[in-house]
Backbone of each chain as nested JSON, in Angstrom:
{
  "chains": [
    {"id": "A", "residues": [
      {"number": 1, "name": "MET", "atoms": {"N": [-38.075, 68.036, -33.585], "CA": [-36.737, 68.239, -34.168], "C": [-35.729, 68.586, -33.087]}},
      {"number": 2, "name": "ALA", "atoms": {"N": [-34.492, 68.207, -33.343], "CA": [-33.429, 68.621, -32.428], "C": [-33.235, 70.126, -32.552]}},
      {"number": 3, "name": "THR", "atoms": {"N": [-33.302, 70.817, -31.434], "CA": [-33.106, 72.271, -31.481], "C": [-31.643, 72.569, -31.792]}},
      {"number": 4, "name": "SER", "atoms": {"N": [-31.369, 73.863, -32.047], "CA": [-29.998, 74.213, -32.441], "C": [-29.023, 73.979, -31.299]}},
      {"number": 5, "name": "SER", "atoms": {"N": [-29.509, 74.154, -30.047], "CA": [-28.595, 73.884, -28.925], "C": [-28.318, 72.384, -28.82]}},
      {"number": 6, "name": "ASP", "atoms": {"N": [-29.348, 71.555, -29.097], "CA": [-29.128, 70.103, -29.137], "C": [-28.059, 69.764, -30.17]}},
      {"number": 7, "name": "GLN", "atoms": {"N": [-28.196, 70.413, -31.346], "CA": [-27.251, 70.108, -32.426], "C": [-25.84, 70.529, -32.057]}},
      {"number": 8, "name": "THR", "atoms": {"N": [-25.733, 71.695, -31.39], "CA": [-24.403, 72.14, -30.96], "C": [-23.796, 71.124, -30.0]}},
      {"number": 9, "name": "VAL", "atoms": {"N": [-24.615, 70.709, -29.008], "CA": [-24.124, 69.74, -28.03], "C": [-23.723, 68.438, -28.722]}},
      {"number": 10, "name": "GLY", "atoms": {"N": [-24.584, 67.969, -29.651], "CA": [-24.307, 66.711, -30.344], "C": [-23.023, 66.768, -31.146]}},
      {"number": 11, "name": "TYR", "atoms": {"N": [-22.886, 67.849, -31.954], "CA": [-21.662, 67.989, -32.747], "C": [-20.45, 68.121, -31.841]}},
      {"number": 12, "name": "GLY", "atoms": {"N": [-20.629, 68.843, -30.722], "CA": [-19.537, 68.989, -29.771], "C": [-19.072, 67.636, -29.266]}},
      {"number": 13, "name": "MET", "atoms": {"N": [-20.05, 66.756, -28.942], "CA": [-19.691, 65.429, -28.449], "C": [-18.947, 64.631, -29.512]}},
      {"number": 14, "name": "VAL", "atoms": {"N": [-19.435, 64.708, -30.769], "CA": [-18.777, 63.956, -31.847], "C": [-17.342, 64.448, -32.024]}},
      {"number": 15, "name": "ILE", "atoms": {"N": [-17.183, 65.788, -32.054], "CA": [-15.848, 66.357, -32.281], "C": [-14.925, 66.016, -31.112]}},
      {"number": 16, "name": "PHE", "atoms": {"N": [-15.464, 66.126, -29.873], "CA": [-14.655, 65.804, -28.7], "C": [-14.199, 64.348, -28.738]}},
      {"number": 17, "name": "ALA", "atoms": {"N": [-15.131, 63.453, -29.108], "CA": [-14.78, 62.03, -29.168], "C": [-13.687, 61.796, -30.207]}},
      {"number": 18, "name": "GLY", "atoms": {"N": [-13.825, 62.449, -31.359], "CA": [-12.821, 62.284, -32.413], "C": [-11.455, 62.773, -31.978]}},
      {"number": 19, "name": "MET", "atoms": {"N": [-11.438, 63.962, -31.314], "CA": [-10.155, 64.512, -30.884], "C": [-9.517, 63.628, -29.824]}},
      {"number": 20, "name": "LEU", "atoms": {"N": [-10.348, 63.164, -28.871], "CA": [-9.84, 62.293, -27.809], "C": [-9.235, 61.025, -28.405]}},
      {"number": 21, "name": "PHE", "atoms": {"N": [-9.961, 60.437, -29.374], "CA": [-9.489, 59.206, -30.001], "C": [-8.154, 59.444, -30.714]}},
      {"number": 22, "name": "THR", "atoms": {"N": [-8.07, 60.553, -31.468], "CA": [-6.844, 60.849, -32.199], "C": [-5.666, 61.031, -31.239]}},
      {"number": 23, "name": "TYR", "atoms": {"N": [-5.908, 61.832, -30.191], "CA": [-4.841, 62.11, -29.233], "C": [-4.368, 60.821, -28.574]}},
      {"number": 24, "name": "TYR", "atoms": {"N": [-5.34, 60.006, -28.15], "CA": [-4.985, 58.778, -27.441], "C": [-4.255, 57.802, -28.365]}},
      {"number": 25, "name": "THR", "atoms": {"N": [-4.693, 57.755, -29.638], "CA": [-4.02, 56.869, -30.596], "C": [-2.565, 57.276, -30.784]}},
      {"number": 26, "name": "VAL", "atoms": {"N": [-2.341, 58.584, -30.967], "CA": [-0.961, 59.054, -31.135], "C": [-0.146, 58.726, -29.895]}},
      {"number": 27, "name": "TRP", "atoms": {"N": [-0.765, 58.959, -28.726], "CA": [-0.085, 58.746, -27.451], "C": [0.343, 57.293, -27.28]}},
      {"number": 28, "name": "VAL", "atoms": {"N": [-0.609, 56.375, -27.53], "CA": [-0.378, 54.976, -27.161], "C": [0.232, 54.168, -28.304]}},
      {"number": 29, "name": "ILE", "atoms": {"N": [-0.226, 54.416, -29.526], "CA": [0.183, 53.56, -30.645], "C": [1.411, 54.112, -31.37]}},
      {"number": 30, "name": "ILE", "atoms": {"N": [1.456, 55.427, -31.583], "CA": [2.513, 55.987, -32.432], "C": [3.75, 56.389, -31.629]}},
      {"number": 31, "name": "LEU", "atoms": {"N": [3.526, 56.919, -30.41], "CA": [4.637, 57.477, -29.642], "C": [5.776, 56.489, -29.361]}},
      {"number": 32, "name": "PRO", "atoms": {"N": [5.495, 55.187, -29.096], "CA": [6.627, 54.277, -28.852], "C": [7.597, 54.172, -30.022]}},
      {"number": 33, "name": "PHE", "atoms": {"N": [7.095, 54.469, -31.24], "CA": [7.953, 54.343, -32.417], "C": [8.706, 55.631, -32.732]}},
      {"number": 34, "name": "VAL", "atoms": {"N": [8.446, 56.677, -31.921], "CA": [9.123, 57.954, -32.15], "C": [10.331, 58.026, -31.231]}},
      {"number": 35, "name": "ASP", "atoms": {"N": [11.4, 58.616, -31.733], "CA": [12.633, 58.7, -30.943], "C": [12.411, 59.422, -29.618]}},
      {"number": 36, "name": "GLU", "atoms": {"N": [13.154, 58.981, -28.632], "CA": [13.007, 59.49, -27.261], "C": [13.153, 61.007, -27.176]}},
      {"number": 37, "name": "ASP", "atoms": {"N": [14.064, 61.593, -27.978], "CA": [14.345, 63.026, -27.847], "C": [13.613, 63.862, -28.893]}},
      {"number": 38, "name": "HIS", "atoms": {"N": [12.598, 63.269, -29.53], "CA": [11.84, 64.005, -30.545], "C": [10.929, 65.027, -29.882]}},
      {"number": 39, "name": "LEU", "atoms": {"N": [10.644, 66.102, -30.621], "CA": [9.82, 67.19, -30.085], "C": [8.428, 66.709, -29.68]}},
      {"number": 40, "name": "LEU", "atoms": {"N": [7.915, 65.707, -30.393], "CA": [6.555, 65.201, -30.166], "C": [6.343, 64.768, -28.706]}},
      {"number": 41, "name": "HIS", "atoms": {"N": [7.397, 64.277, -28.08], "CA": [7.269, 63.783, -26.707], "C": [6.906, 64.878, -25.724]}},
      {"number": 42, "name": "ALA", "atoms": {"N": [7.185, 66.129, -26.09], "CA": [6.905, 67.241, -25.181], "C": [5.409, 67.44, -25.002]}},
      {"number": 43, "name": "TYR", "atoms": {"N": [4.593, 66.951, -25.954], "CA": [3.15, 67.198, -25.901], "C": [2.371, 66.107, -25.17]}},
      {"number": 44, "name": "PHE", "atoms": {"N": [3.08, 65.108, -24.649], "CA": [2.37, 64.01, -23.994], "C": [2.955, 63.759, -22.613]}},
      {"number": 45, "name": "LEU", "atoms": {"N": [2.06, 63.364, -21.694], "CA": [2.5, 63.014, -20.35], "C": [3.233, 61.676, -20.386]}},
      {"number": 46, "name": "ASP", "atoms": {"N": [3.752, 61.304, -19.23], "CA": [4.41, 60.017, -19.113], "C": [3.426, 58.9, -19.477]}},
      {"number": 47, "name": "ARG", "atoms": {"N": [3.971, 57.784, -19.95], "CA": [3.13, 56.7, -20.445], "C": [2.227, 56.091, -19.382]}},
      {"number": 48, "name": "ILE", "atoms": {"N": [2.663, 56.131, -18.131], "CA": [1.864, 55.526, -17.058], "C": [0.5, 56.198, -16.957]}},
      {"number": 49, "name": "TYR", "atoms": {"N": [0.44, 57.498, -17.332], "CA": [-0.834, 58.218, -17.242], "C": [-1.823, 57.78, -18.319]}},
      {"number": 50, "name": "ALA", "atoms": {"N": [-1.318, 57.158, -19.376], "CA": [-2.219, 56.637, -20.405], "C": [-3.071, 55.506, -19.851]}},
      {"number": 51, "name": "ILE", "atoms": {"N": [-2.61, 54.888, -18.756], "CA": [-3.436, 53.891, -18.073], "C": [-4.162, 54.542, -16.91]}},
      {"number": 52, "name": "ALA", "atoms": {"N": [-3.423, 55.345, -16.133], "CA": [-3.971, 55.881, -14.88], "C": [-5.199, 56.754, -15.122]}},
      {"number": 53, "name": "ILE", "atoms": {"N": [-5.116, 57.665, -16.091], "CA": [-6.235, 58.603, -16.281], "C": [-7.52, 57.884, -16.693]}},
      {"number": 54, "name": "PRO", "atoms": {"N": [-7.495, 57.002, -17.719], "CA": [-8.735, 56.29, -18.056], "C": [-9.283, 55.455, -16.91]}},
      {"number": 55, "name": "VAL", "atoms": {"N": [-8.378, 54.773, -16.18], "CA": [-8.855, 53.908, -15.09], "C": [-9.512, 54.741, -13.989]}},
      {"number": 56, "name": "ILE", "atoms": {"N": [-8.843, 55.845, -13.597], "CA": [-9.405, 56.68, -12.529], "C": [-10.708, 57.321, -12.985]}},
      {"number": 57, "name": "ALA", "atoms": {"N": [-10.705, 57.869, -14.21], "CA": [-11.927, 58.503, -14.715], "C": [-13.051, 57.489, -14.81]}},
      {"number": 58, "name": "GLY", "atoms": {"N": [-12.722, 56.28, -15.29], "CA": [-13.734, 55.235, -15.411], "C": [-14.317, 54.86, -14.068]}},
      {"number": 59, "name": "SER", "atoms": {"N": [-13.444, 54.71, -13.057], "CA": [-13.972, 54.335, -11.737], "C": [-14.851, 55.44, -11.174]}},
      {"number": 60, "name": "LEU", "atoms": {"N": [-14.437, 56.7, -11.392], "CA": [-15.242, 57.814, -10.885], "C": [-16.626, 57.809, -11.526]}},
      {"number": 61, "name": "VAL", "atoms": {"N": [-16.653, 57.666, -12.864], "CA": [-17.933, 57.652, -13.576], "C": [-18.803, 56.5, -13.092]}},
      {"number": 62, "name": "LEU", "atoms": {"N": [-18.186, 55.319, -12.946], "CA": [-18.929, 54.134, -12.513], "C": [-19.506, 54.341, -11.115]}},
      {"number": 63, "name": "THR", "atoms": {"N": [-18.672, 54.888, -10.211], "CA": [-19.136, 55.149, -8.854], "C": [-20.322, 56.109, -8.867]}},
      {"number": 64, "name": "GLY", "atoms": {"N": [-20.166, 57.188, -9.652], "CA": [-21.248, 58.164, -9.738], "C": [-22.527, 57.536, -10.253]}},
      {"number": 65, "name": "LEU", "atoms": {"N": [-22.407, 56.715, -11.325], "CA": [-23.587, 56.079, -11.914], "C": [-24.284, 55.177, -10.905]}},
      {"number": 66, "name": "VAL", "atoms": {"N": [-23.489, 54.338, -10.234], "CA": [-24.072, 53.399, -9.276], "C": [-24.754, 54.149, -8.132]}},
      {"number": 67, "name": "ALA", "atoms": {"N": [-24.095, 55.208, -7.645], "CA": [-24.691, 55.993, -6.565], "C": [-26.001, 56.619, -7.032]}},
      {"number": 68, "name": "TYR", "atoms": {"N": [-26.004, 57.152, -8.258], "CA": [-27.2, 57.797, -8.806], "C": [-28.351, 56.795, -8.927]}},
      {"number": 69, "name": "ILE", "atoms": {"N": [-28.048, 55.627, -9.549], "CA": [-29.087, 54.61, -9.716], "C": [-29.594, 54.144, -8.356]}},
      {"number": 70, "name": "GLY", "atoms": {"N": [-28.661, 53.947, -7.403], "CA": [-29.057, 53.529, -6.073], "C": [-30.004, 54.527, -5.429]}},
      {"number": 71, "name": "MET", "atoms": {"N": [-29.679, 55.819, -5.587], "CA": [-30.527, 56.859, -5.007], "C": [-31.931, 56.817, -5.59]}},
      {"number": 72, "name": "ILE", "atoms": {"N": [-31.986, 56.689, -6.936], "CA": [-33.282, 56.648, -7.615], "C": [-34.103, 55.459, -7.122]}},
      {"number": 73, "name": "GLN", "atoms": {"N": [-33.416, 54.299, -7.029], "CA": [-34.111, 53.086, -6.587], "C": [-34.69, 53.284, -5.189]}},
      {"number": 74, "name": "MET", "atoms": {"N": [-33.862, 53.844, -4.292], "CA": [-34.332, 54.006, -2.919], "C": [-35.522, 54.951, -2.872]}},
      {"number": 75, "name": "ARG", "atoms": {"N": [-35.47, 55.992, -3.711], "CA": [-36.557, 56.959, -3.69], "C": [-37.855, 56.321, -4.183]}},
      {"number": 76, "name": "SER", "atoms": {"N": [-37.744, 55.464, -5.237], "CA": [-38.965, 54.907, -5.824], "C": [-39.503, 53.739, -5.011]}},
      {"number": 77, "name": "HIS", "atoms": {"N": [-38.75, 53.238, -4.021], "CA": [-39.237, 52.128, -3.208], "C": [-39.795, 52.583, -1.873]}},
      {"number": 78, "name": "LYS", "atoms": {"N": [-40.08, 53.884, -1.775], "CA": [-40.711, 54.372, -0.552], "C": [-42.042, 53.663, -0.36]}},
      {"number": 79, "name": "PRO", "atoms": {"N": [-42.407, 53.347, 0.897], "CA": [-43.704, 52.7, 1.121], "C": [-44.834, 53.575, 0.606]}},
      {"number": 80, "name": "LYS", "atoms": {"N": [-45.672, 52.966, -0.247], "CA": [-46.732, 53.751, -0.874], "C": [-47.986, 53.734, -0.013]}},
      {"number": 81, "name": "ILE", "atoms": {"N": [-48.744, 54.82, -0.076], "CA": [-50.005, 54.886, 0.665], "C": [-51.048, 54.113, -0.124]}},
      {"number": 82, "name": "LYS", "atoms": {"N": [-51.706, 53.198, 0.536], "CA": [-52.702, 52.392, -0.158], "C": [-53.959, 53.224, -0.397]}},
      {"number": 83, "name": "THR", "atoms": {"N": [-54.498, 53.113, -1.607], "CA": [-55.621, 53.966, -1.966], "C": [-56.933, 53.226, -1.954]}},
      {"number": 84, "name": "THR", "atoms": {"N": [-56.918, 51.906, -1.817], "CA": [-58.182, 51.175, -1.921], "C": [-58.868, 51.026, -0.582]}}
    ]},
    {"id": "B", "residues": [
      {"number": 1, "name": "MET", "atoms": {"N": [-27.273, 32.557, -31.914], "CA": [-26.237, 33.272, -31.163], "C": [-26.657, 34.722, -30.952]}},
      {"number": 2, "name": "THR", "atoms": {"N": [-26.773, 35.099, -29.735], "CA": [-27.192, 36.485, -29.483], "C": [-26.022, 37.423, -29.723]}},
      {"number": 3, "name": "LYS", "atoms": {"N": [-26.344, 38.72, -29.773], "CA": [-25.313, 39.734, -29.983], "C": [-24.327, 39.726, -28.817]}},
      {"number": 4, "name": "LEU", "atoms": {"N": [-24.871, 39.555, -27.607], "CA": [-24.01, 39.54, -26.416], "C": [-22.99, 38.424, -26.496]}},
      {"number": 5, "name": "LEU", "atoms": {"N": [-23.488, 37.224, -26.899], "CA": [-22.605, 36.068, -26.974], "C": [-21.514, 36.291, -28.015]}},
      {"number": 6, "name": "GLN", "atoms": {"N": [-21.893, 36.907, -29.141], "CA": [-20.91, 37.211, -30.187], "C": [-19.802, 38.088, -29.638]}},
      {"number": 7, "name": "TRP", "atoms": {"N": [-20.217, 39.151, -28.943], "CA": [-19.219, 40.091, -28.424], "C": [-18.339, 39.425, -27.382]}},
      {"number": 8, "name": "LEU", "atoms": {"N": [-18.968, 38.611, -26.526], "CA": [-18.191, 37.928, -25.494], "C": [-17.172, 36.986, -26.12]}},
      {"number": 9, "name": "THR", "atoms": {"N": [-17.605, 36.272, -27.198], "CA": [-16.678, 35.365, -27.883], "C": [-15.477, 36.128, -28.412]}},
      {"number": 10, "name": "VAL", "atoms": {"N": [-15.755, 37.237, -29.119], "CA": [-14.654, 38.033, -29.681], "C": [-13.747, 38.531, -28.558]}},
      {"number": 11, "name": "LEU", "atoms": {"N": [-14.37, 39.002, -27.463], "CA": [-13.608, 39.531, -26.336], "C": [-12.681, 38.468, -25.761]}},
      {"number": 12, "name": "PHE", "atoms": {"N": [-13.238, 37.256, -25.547], "CA": [-12.422, 36.212, -24.932], "C": [-11.332, 35.735, -25.878]}},
      {"number": 13, "name": "LEU", "atoms": {"N": [-11.646, 35.662, -27.192], "CA": [-10.614, 35.294, -28.162], "C": [-9.463, 36.285, -28.111]}},
      {"number": 14, "name": "PHE", "atoms": {"N": [-9.826, 37.57, -28.126], "CA": [-8.801, 38.607, -28.089], "C": [-7.97, 38.495, -26.823]}},
      {"number": 15, "name": "LEU", "atoms": {"N": [-8.668, 38.334, -25.67], "CA": [-7.951, 38.259, -24.401], "C": [-7.025, 37.052, -24.355]}},
      {"number": 16, "name": "ALA", "atoms": {"N": [-7.491, 35.917, -24.933], "CA": [-6.658, 34.716, -24.941], "C": [-5.378, 34.97, -25.73]}},
      {"number": 17, "name": "VAL", "atoms": {"N": [-5.524, 35.539, -26.926], "CA": [-4.347, 35.81, -27.759], "C": [-3.428, 36.811, -27.059]}},
      {"number": 18, "name": "TRP", "atoms": {"N": [-4.043, 37.84, -26.476], "CA": [-3.247, 38.886, -25.828], "C": [-2.47, 38.331, -24.644]}},
      {"number": 19, "name": "LEU", "atoms": {"N": [-3.168, 37.524, -23.822], "CA": [-2.49, 36.919, -22.668], "C": [-1.354, 36.009, -23.142]}},
      {"number": 20, "name": "GLY", "atoms": {"N": [-1.62, 35.256, -24.223], "CA": [-0.585, 34.406, -24.779], "C": [0.639, 35.195, -25.196]}},
      {"number": 21, "name": "LEU", "atoms": {"N": [0.401, 36.363, -25.814], "CA": [1.513, 37.203, -26.252], "C": [2.272, 37.771, -25.065]}},
      {"number": 22, "name": "VAL", "atoms": {"N": [1.51, 38.25, -24.065], "CA": [2.151, 38.907, -22.923], "C": [2.965, 37.913, -22.102]}},
      {"number": 23, "name": "THR", "atoms": {"N": [2.411, 36.688, -21.96], "CA": [3.117, 35.694, -21.137], "C": [4.09, 34.836, -21.948]}},
      {"number": 24, "name": "ASN", "atoms": {"N": [4.31, 35.252, -23.216], "CA": [5.289, 34.566, -24.081], "C": [4.918, 33.127, -24.422]}},
      {"number": 25, "name": "HIS", "atoms": {"N": [3.648, 32.76, -24.25], "CA": [3.236, 31.423, -24.67], "C": [3.097, 31.338, -26.18]}},
      {"number": 26, "name": "ILE", "atoms": {"N": [2.831, 32.47, -26.814], "CA": [2.835, 32.533, -28.278], "C": [4.158, 33.172, -28.676]}},
      {"number": 27, "name": "PRO", "atoms": {"N": [5.043, 32.398, -29.269], "CA": [6.391, 32.923, -29.512], "C": [6.464, 33.857, -30.713]}},
      {"number": 28, "name": "VAL", "atoms": {"N": [6.166, 35.137, -30.469], "CA": [6.339, 36.161, -31.504], "C": [7.353, 37.161, -30.969]}},
      {"number": 29, "name": "VAL", "atoms": {"N": [8.323, 37.503, -31.789], "CA": [9.355, 38.438, -31.323], "C": [8.973, 39.852, -31.746]}},
      {"number": 30, "name": "PHE", "atoms": {"N": [8.799, 40.72, -30.742], "CA": [8.481, 42.111, -31.02], "C": [9.699, 42.972, -30.715]}},
      {"number": 31, "name": "SER", "atoms": {"N": [9.76, 44.119, -31.392], "CA": [10.734, 45.118, -30.967], "C": [10.237, 45.745, -29.666]}},
      {"number": 32, "name": "ASP", "atoms": {"N": [11.078, 46.487, -28.98], "CA": [10.687, 47.085, -27.707], "C": [9.484, 48.0, -27.875]}},
      {"number": 33, "name": "ALA", "atoms": {"N": [9.492, 48.793, -28.944], "CA": [8.39, 49.732, -29.173], "C": [7.091, 48.977, -29.416]}},
      {"number": 34, "name": "ALA", "atoms": {"N": [7.152, 47.924, -30.234], "CA": [5.941, 47.152, -30.532], "C": [5.414, 46.478, -29.276]}},
      {"number": 35, "name": "LYS", "atoms": {"N": [6.34, 46.05, -28.399], "CA": [5.934, 45.42, -27.144], "C": [5.111, 46.394, -26.309]}},
      {"number": 36, "name": "GLU", "atoms": {"N": [5.574, 47.643, -26.255], "CA": [4.841, 48.683, -25.523], "C": [3.402, 48.775, -26.024]}},
      {"number": 37, "name": "VAL", "atoms": {"N": [3.269, 48.791, -27.363], "CA": [1.937, 48.909, -27.959], "C": [1.085, 47.702, -27.591]}},
      {"number": 38, "name": "VAL", "atoms": {"N": [1.67, 46.503, -27.657], "CA": [0.913, 45.291, -27.346], "C": [0.413, 45.327, -25.9]}},
      {"number": 39, "name": "TYR", "atoms": {"N": [1.265, 45.765, -24.978], "CA": [0.846, 45.834, -23.581], "C": [-0.358, 46.752, -23.404]}},
      {"number": 40, "name": "PHE", "atoms": {"N": [-0.428, 47.792, -24.219], "CA": [-1.486, 48.794, -24.034], "C": [-2.761, 48.457, -24.796]}},
      {"number": 41, "name": "LEU", "atoms": {"N": [-2.754, 47.383, -25.589], "CA": [-3.893, 47.127, -26.481], "C": [-5.262, 47.056, -25.774]}},
      {"number": 42, "name": "PRO", "atoms": {"N": [-5.428, 46.307, -24.672], "CA": [-6.771, 46.213, -24.083], "C": [-7.326, 47.566, -23.661]}},
      {"number": 43, "name": "ILE", "atoms": {"N": [-6.495, 48.348, -22.965], "CA": [-7.005, 49.643, -22.5], "C": [-7.211, 50.595, -23.681]}},
      {"number": 44, "name": "TYR", "atoms": {"N": [-6.39, 50.412, -24.728], "CA": [-6.584, 51.232, -25.92], "C": [-7.925, 50.894, -26.586]}},
      {"number": 45, "name": "LEU", "atoms": {"N": [-8.236, 49.602, -26.667], "CA": [-9.517, 49.194, -27.255], "C": [-10.677, 49.734, -26.43]}},
      {"number": 46, "name": "LEU", "atoms": {"N": [-10.512, 49.71, -25.093], "CA": [-11.553, 50.255, -24.22], "C": [-11.777, 51.738, -24.511]}},
      {"number": 47, "name": "MET", "atoms": {"N": [-10.669, 52.474, -24.655], "CA": [-10.781, 53.906, -24.948], "C": [-11.437, 54.125, -26.305]}},
      {"number": 48, "name": "ALA", "atoms": {"N": [-11.057, 53.295, -27.293], "CA": [-11.653, 53.425, -28.626], "C": [-13.16, 53.202, -28.549]}},
      {"number": 49, "name": "PHE", "atoms": {"N": [-13.571, 52.187, -27.783], "CA": [-14.996, 51.902, -27.627], "C": [-15.711, 53.067, -26.946]}},
      {"number": 50, "name": "ALA", "atoms": {"N": [-15.062, 53.635, -25.927], "CA": [-15.659, 54.774, -25.23], "C": [-15.854, 55.943, -26.178]}},
      {"number": 51, "name": "CYS", "atoms": {"N": [-14.832, 56.241, -26.985], "CA": [-14.926, 57.354, -27.941], "C": [-16.036, 57.08, -28.95]}},
      {"number": 52, "name": "TYR", "atoms": {"N": [-16.11, 55.843, -29.434], "CA": [-17.148, 55.488, -30.401], "C": [-18.536, 55.694, -29.797]}},
      {"number": 53, "name": "SER", "atoms": {"N": [-18.717, 55.228, -28.547], "CA": [-20.02, 55.376, -27.895], "C": [-20.402, 56.844, -27.77]}},
      {"number": 54, "name": "LEU", "atoms": {"N": [-19.436, 57.659, -27.333], "CA": [-19.685, 59.089, -27.17], "C": [-20.077, 59.724, -28.503]}},
      {"number": 55, "name": "ALA", "atoms": {"N": [-19.348, 59.343, -29.565], "CA": [-19.641, 59.905, -30.887], "C": [-21.036, 59.5, -31.346]}},
      {"number": 56, "name": "VAL", "atoms": {"N": [-21.416, 58.245, -31.107], "CA": [-22.741, 57.776, -31.543], "C": [-23.838, 58.535, -30.796]}},
      {"number": 57, "name": "ILE", "atoms": {"N": [-23.649, 58.702, -29.468], "CA": [-24.649, 59.436, -28.696], "C": [-24.769, 60.867, -29.222]}},
      {"number": 58, "name": "GLY", "atoms": {"N": [-23.615, 61.5, -29.47], "CA": [-23.631, 62.866, -29.995], "C": [-24.343, 62.954, -31.329]}},
      {"number": 59, "name": "TYR", "atoms": {"N": [-24.053, 61.996, -32.209], "CA": [-24.667, 62.001, -33.534], "C": [-26.181, 61.83, -33.422]}},
      {"number": 60, "name": "ARG", "atoms": {"N": [-26.617, 60.92, -32.543], "CA": [-28.06, 60.685, -32.384], "C": [-28.75, 61.905, -31.801]}},
      {"number": 61, "name": "VAL", "atoms": {"N": [-28.063, 62.596, -30.881], "CA": [-28.64, 63.83, -30.333], "C": [-28.82, 64.851, -31.442]}},
      {"number": 62, "name": "THR", "atoms": {"N": [-27.81, 64.952, -32.317], "CA": [-27.868, 65.927, -33.404], "C": [-29.013, 65.63, -34.361]}},
      {"number": 63, "name": "THR", "atoms": {"N": [-29.218, 64.367, -34.671], "CA": [-30.196, 64.014, -35.712], "C": [-31.508, 63.519, -35.122]}},
      {"number": 64, "name": "PHE", "atoms": {"N": [-31.768, 63.884, -33.865], "CA": [-33.038, 63.487, -33.247], "C": [-34.196, 64.123, -34.024]}},
      {"number": 65, "name": "ASN", "atoms": {"N": [-35.22, 63.331, -34.358], "CA": [-36.282, 63.913, -35.184], "C": [-37.67, 63.711, -34.583]}},
      {"number": 66, "name": "ASP", "atoms": {"N": [-38.595, 64.556, -35.039], "CA": [-39.993, 64.422, -34.635], "C": [-40.684, 63.388, -35.501]}},
      {"number": 67, "name": "CYS", "atoms": {"N": [-41.76, 62.78, -34.964], "CA": [-42.575, 61.887, -35.779], "C": [-43.904, 62.586, -36.02]}},
      {"number": 68, "name": "VAL", "atoms": {"N": [-43.923, 63.523, -36.988], "CA": [-45.094, 64.363, -37.202], "C": [-46.303, 63.522, -37.596]}},
      {"number": 69, "name": "GLN", "atoms": {"N": [-46.069, 62.598, -38.514], "CA": [-47.165, 61.777, -39.014], "C": [-47.775, 60.941, -37.895]}},
      {"number": 70, "name": "ALA", "atoms": {"N": [-46.902, 60.337, -37.081], "CA": [-47.384, 59.5, -35.987], "C": [-48.169, 60.329, -34.985]}},
      {"number": 71, "name": "ALA", "atoms": {"N": [-47.719, 61.562, -34.734], "CA": [-48.42, 62.434, -33.796], "C": [-49.813, 62.758, -34.317]}},
      {"number": 72, "name": "ASP", "atoms": {"N": [-49.906, 63.086, -35.62], "CA": [-51.212, 63.387, -36.229], "C": [-52.138, 62.189, -36.118]}},
      {"number": 73, "name": "GLU", "atoms": {"N": [-51.595, 61.01, -36.428], "CA": [-52.385, 59.789, -36.365], "C": [-52.956, 59.578, -34.965]}},
      {"number": 74, "name": "LEU", "atoms": {"N": [-52.077, 59.773, -33.97], "CA": [-52.48, 59.571, -32.583], "C": [-53.589, 60.542, -32.205]}},
      {"number": 75, "name": "LYS", "atoms": {"N": [-53.437, 61.819, -32.602], "CA": [-54.465, 62.817, -32.294], "C": [-55.792, 62.414, -32.909]}},
      {"number": 76, "name": "GLN", "atoms": {"N": [-55.725, 61.962, -34.17], "CA": [-56.927, 61.54, -34.882], "C": [-57.603, 60.397, -34.133]}},
      {"number": 77, "name": "GLU", "atoms": {"N": [-56.794, 59.43, -33.68], "CA": [-57.35, 58.279, -32.976], "C": [-57.985, 58.688, -31.651]}},
      {"number": 78, "name": "ILE", "atoms": {"N": [-57.355, 59.638, -30.951], "CA": [-57.917, 60.113, -29.688], "C": [-59.28, 60.746, -29.942]}},
      {"number": 79, "name": "LYS", "atoms": {"N": [-59.332, 61.541, -31.02], "CA": [-60.59, 62.199, -31.36], "C": [-61.685, 61.174, -31.621]}},
      {"number": 80, "name": "GLU", "atoms": {"N": [-61.339, 60.147, -32.397], "CA": [-62.316, 59.102, -32.712], "C": [-62.779, 58.377, -31.451]}},
      {"number": 81, "name": "ALA", "atoms": {"N": [-61.807, 58.068, -30.583], "CA": [-62.161, 57.357, -29.363], "C": [-63.095, 58.189, -28.504]}},
      {"number": 82, "name": "LYS", "atoms": {"N": [-62.817, 59.487, -28.436], "CA": [-63.665, 60.369, -27.631], "C": [-65.09, 60.391, -28.182]}},
      {"number": 83, "name": "LYS", "atoms": {"N": [-65.156, 60.492, -29.502], "CA": [-66.464, 60.53, -30.142], "C": [-67.238, 59.253, -29.821]}},
      {"number": 84, "name": "ASP", "atoms": {"N": [-66.533, 58.146, -29.95], "CA": [-67.144, 56.851, -29.716], "C": [-67.644, 56.731, -28.277]}},
      {"number": 85, "name": "LEU", "atoms": {"N": [-66.79, 57.171, -27.339], "CA": [-67.16, 57.064, -25.929], "C": [-68.341, 57.966, -25.599]}},
      {"number": 86, "name": "THR", "atoms": {"N": [-68.368, 59.161, -26.185], "CA": [-69.489, 60.076, -25.935], "C": [-70.795, 59.452, -26.404]}},
      {"number": 87, "name": "ARG", "atoms": {"N": [-70.71, 58.814, -27.568], "CA": [-71.894, 58.166, -28.124], "C": [-72.42, 57.079, -27.189]}},
      {"number": 88, "name": "LYS", "atoms": {"N": [-71.492, 56.434, -26.466], "CA": [-71.901, 55.362, -25.57], "C": [-72.295, 55.864, -24.188]}},
      {"number": 89, "name": "GLY", "atoms": {"N": [-72.284, 57.198, -24.009], "CA": [-72.79, 57.734, -22.758], "C": [-71.743, 58.142, -21.756]}},
      {"number": 90, "name": "PHE", "atoms": {"N": [-70.469, 58.16, -22.166], "CA": [-69.426, 58.57, -21.228], "C": [-69.347, 60.089, -21.197]}},
      {"number": 91, "name": "VAL", "atoms": {"N": [-69.257, 60.646, -19.993], "CA": [-69.198, 62.11, -19.877], "C": [-67.774, 62.524, -19.527]}},
      {"number": 92, "name": "PHE", "atoms": {"N": [-67.167, 63.335, -20.395], "CA": [-65.82, 63.846, -20.11], "C": [-65.921, 65.038, -19.188]}},
      {"number": 93, "name": "THR", "atoms": {"N": [-65.076, 65.056, -18.183], "CA": [-65.127, 66.207, -17.261], "C": [-64.022, 67.194, -17.578]}}
    ]}
  ]
}
């Protein structure tokens, strides 16, 4: 069974994903239709960051993943001692 | 048609329509605000997919379950195999 800490982490991920999706939707889809001087604009960064942050975060994650997989591969391809 | 091919087809269809809209080859008149939204659609879809993936992983972590019956079955089979092997002269150390 998933332990209670697993469940906390899992629910946390679901809630975080939902909040991120909601925030991003308001930012990208709804904000252009809101007047320039509306209060809502105070809660969001400039529109250019709606592209910059995902792209930078994505590249960082991708770089990390590739480096990690590369490290694992190199470690598992060490010359093995023959046993026969 | 594999699942991959299906997704690729949908992706390319979407990209074709989107490129057509952005480069004005498909003559649809948008307001300035709607144009902003159209420009952001691909990266928005990417973000939506990322959020969906994260939510699915979280949900699966939450509802991860044991296979009690399968574990019992496996133990039973190990026991039987051991018995059988002992009968045939195998010595467990």
